[in-house]
C-alpha positions in Angstrom: 136.5 87.9 99.7 133.5 90.2 98.9 130.1 88.6 98.2 126.9 90.5 98.4 123.6 88.6 98.2 121.5 91.5 99.5 119.7 92.2 96.2 118.9 88.5 95.7 117.5 88.2 99.2 115.4 91.4 98.7 113.9 89.9 95.5 113.1 86.6 97.2 111.4 88.4 100.1 109.4 90.5 97.7 108.2 87.4 95.8 107.5 85.7 99.1 105.3 88.7 100.2 103.3 88.6 97.0 102.9 84.8 97.2 101.6 85.0 100.8 99.2 87.9 99.9 97.7 85.6 97.2 97.4 82.8 99.7 95.6 85.0 102.1 93.1 86.1 99.4 92.6 82.5 98.3 92.0 81.3 101.9 89.4 84.1 102.5 87.5 83.2 99.4 87.6 79.5 100.3 86.4 79.8 103.8 83.4 82.1 103.4 80.8 81.2 100.8 78.8 84.1 99.2 75.3 83.8 97.7 73.0 85.6 95.2 69.3 85.1 95.4 67.6 85.5 92.1 63.9 86.6 91.9 61.5 83.7 92.3 59.6 83.4 89.0 55.8 83.5 89.1 54.5 80.6 87.1 50.9 79.5 86.5 48.4 80.7 89.1 50.8 82.8 91.2 50.6 86.6 91.0 53.9 88.4 90.2 53.4 90.6 93.3 53.2 87.5 95.5 56.4 86.1 94.0 58.2 89.4 94.7 57.1 89.4 98.3 58.1 85.8 98.7 61.5 86.5 97.2 62.0 89.3 99.8 61.0 86.8 102.5 63.4 84.2 101.2 66.2 86.8 101.1 65.6 87.6 104.8 65.5 84.0 105.8 68.8 83.3 104.0 70.5 86.3 105.7 69.2 85.2 109.1 71.1 81.9 108.7 74.4 83.8 108.8 76.0 81.0 106.7 77.1 83.3 103.9 79.6 86.1 104.2 77.7 88.1 101.6 74.1 87.8 100.3 73.1 89.6 97.1 69.4 90.2 96.5 67.3 91.2 93.5 67.7 94.9 94.0 71.5 94.6 94.1 71.5 92.3 91.2 69.5 94.9 89.2 72.4 97.4 89.7 75.0 94.9 88.5 73.3 93.7 85.3 70.4 94.8 83.0 67.0 93.0 83.0 67.7 90.9 79.9 70.9 89.5 81.3 69.1 88.7 84.5 66.4 86.8 82.5 69.1 84.9 80.6 70.9 84.0 83.8 67.7 82.8 85.4 66.9 80.6 82.4 70.4 79.1 82.4 70.3 78.5 86.2 66.9 76.8 85.7 68.6 74.3 83.4 67.2 75.8 80.2 70.9 76.3 79.0 73.7 73.7 79.0 75.8 75.7 81.4 75.5 78.9 83.4 77.4 81.7 81.6 80.5 82.1 83.8 81.2 85.7 82.7 77.6 86.6 83.5 77.6 84.8 86.8 81.0 86.3 87.7 79.5 89.8 87.5 77.6 89.0 90.7 80.8 88.4 92.6 79.4 85.4 94.6 80.3 81.7 94.9 76.7 80.3 95.0 73.3 81.0 93.5 69.7 80.2 94.5 67.1 80.2 91.7 63.5 79.1 91.8 59.9 79.5 90.8 56.4 79.3 92.2 53.3 77.9 90.6 49.9 76.5 91.2 48.2 73.3 89.9 44.7 72.7 91.0 44.5 73.2 94.8 48.2 72.9 95.4 51.1 75.3 95.1 54.6 74.2 94.1 57.9 75.7 95.3 60.9 74.8 93.2 64.4 75.9 94.1 68.0 74.9 93.2 71.4 75.7 94.7 74.3 76.1 92.3 78.0 76.4 92.8 79.1 78.9 90.2 82.8 78.1 90.1 82.1 74.6 88.8 78.6 75.2 87.3 77.4 72.3 89.6 73.9 71.9 90.9 74.4 71.1 94.6 70.7 70.4 95.3 67.3 70.8 93.9 64.0 70.9 95.8 60.3 70.7 94.8 57.8 71.4 97.6 54.1 70.8 97.3 51.8 73.0 99.5 48.2 72.0 99.6 45.8 74.9 99.9 44.2 77.7 98.0 45.7 80.9 99.5 49.1 82.2 98.4 49.7 83.0 102.1 50.3 79.3 102.7 53.6 79.7 100.8 55.0 81.9 103.6 54.8 79.1 106.1 56.4 76.7 103.7 59.2 78.9 102.5 61.5 78.5 105.6 61.4 74.7 105.9 61.9 74.6 102.1 65.0 76.7 102.4 66.3 74.6 105.3 66.0 71.4 103.3 67.8 73.1 100.4 70.7 74.1 102.7 70.8 70.7 104.2 71.0 68.9 100.9 73.6 71.4 99.7 75.8 70.5 102.6 75.7 73.9 104.4 73.7 72.6 107.4 73.9 69.2 109.0 70.5 67.5 109.2 70.6 67.3 113.1 71.3 71.0 113.2 68.4 71.9 111.0 65.6 73.8 112.7 62.2 72.2 112.9 59.9 73.4 110.2 57.8 76.4 111.5 54.7 75.2 109.7 54.4 72.1 111.8 53.9 74.1 115.0 51.2 76.3 113.6 47.6 75.2 113.9 46.0 74.8 110.5 49.4 75.1 108.8 49.5 73.8 105.2 50.3 70.1 104.7 53.5 69.8 102.5 55.2 67.1 100.7 58.7 67.6 99.2 61.0 66.0 96.8 64.7 66.8 97.1 67.6 65.7 95.1 70.9 66.3 97.0 73.9 66.4 94.8 76.5 66.9 97.5 78.1 64.3 99.8 79.8 67.0 101.9 78.5 65.7 105.3 79.9 62.2 104.7 83.3 63.7 104.0 83.5 65.7 107.3 85.5 63.0 109.3 88.0 62.8 106.4 88.4 66.5 106.3 88.9 66.7 110.1 91.5 63.9 110.0 93.4 65.4 107.0 93.3 68.9 108.5 94.4 67.8 112.0 97.2 65.4 110.8 98.3 68.0 108.1 98.8 70.7 110.7 101.0 68.4 112.7 103.0 67.5 109.6 103.4 71.2 108.8 105.4 71.6 112.0 108.3 69.8 110.3 109.1 72.4 107.7 108.1 75.1 110.1 110.8 73.9 112.6 113.2 73.6 109.8 112.6 77.1 108.7 113.0 78.4 112.2 116.4 76.6 112.5 117.6 78.0 109.1 116.5 81.5 110.0 118.5 81.2 113.2 121.6 80.2 111.1 121.0 83.2 108.8 120.8 85.5 111.9 124.0 84.0 113.2 125.9 84.6 110.0 124.5 88.2 109.9 125.6 88.8 113.4 129.1 87.3 112.6 129.3 89.7 109.6 128.6 92.7 111.8 131.0 91.5 114.5 133.8 91.5 111.9 133.1 95.1 111.1 130.4 95.1 108.4 128.3 98.3 108.2 125.2 98.8 106.0 126.2 100.1 102.6 129.7 98.9 103.1 131.7 95.8 102.2 130.7 92.5 103.7 133.4 90.8 105.9 132.5 87.2 105.0 134.7 85.0 102.8 133.3 83.6 99.6 132.6 80.2 101.3 131.0 81.9 104.4 128.8 84.1 102.1 127.8 81.0 100.1 126.7 79.1 103.2 124.8 82.2 104.4 123.0 82.4 101.1 122.2 78.7 101.1 120.7 79.0 104.6 118.7 82.0 103.5 117.2 80.2 100.4 116.5 77.1 102.5 114.8 79.2 105.2 112.6 81.0 102.6 111.6 77.8 100.8 110.8 76.0 104.1 108.7 79.0 105.2 106.7 78.9 102.0 106.2 75.1 102.3 105.1 75.4 105.9 102.7 78.3 105.2 101.2 76.5 102.2 100.6 73.4 104.3 99.2 75.4 107.2 96.8 77.3 104.9 95.6 74.2 103.0 95.1 72.1 106.1 93.5 74.9 108.1 91.0 75.4 105.3 90.2 71.7 105.4 89.8 71.7 109.2 87.8 75.0 109.1 85.5 73.6 106.5 84.7 70.6 108.6 84.1 72.7 111.7 81.8 75.2 109.8 79.8 72.3 108.2 79.4 70.6 111.5 
């Protein structure tokens, strides 16, 4: 008896292809963080030109870490949004608004944001920075670094260790992997004191991420093996159909019951494949995140 499930199978494979393409895009976004570095604001006692130079230096230091897949600097930000929108975003990121404007932040096309300012009180400079996760409008870490001295040049020596502390407290670098502050090895380097407020507990979750990722990948083998077995059954039914004289475009040679069993095997194979791939992607992301963070 004739039964043709070709169109149904084609639609299912098309939906599966779109689904897997979406998973690939989601995984790529999850694995590689991206960052925008907003201009450091010049506060009391710091010339605007000095703040611009220090922003360029900060941008170079961030890129040299190679932690972020994409780093957007002030010049690129200027091409993405006008000056008034930049000022509004800086104010919101500096906690002068209740929340960072998601639409405005989304125009940058990044997952994280660094905002900060520089100022001088008496004979000391202050470096203030914060790291934000834009998707959740969460402040991952804040840092306030005091640099004792009169010359703005002292800020250059303090900028790298300040960035390192911010990345450590944000969970992007493990403390034992953090480079020693360059200022400590330079004779006459400025004495600094810092106050940091980490908001992320990522390092403490690394063992859990590793365990979940590793065990999850092993568990994913169950639906994967099931899918392989079912695809083998589908292939056997197809071969049987051809052996009985079926030709593409012609009438199938399977009975109604045989065609039904073939379609059931096909649907089961497709669903098992989706489940296995979802598990592999999810647990690979967890395992990859723990490896990158470590």
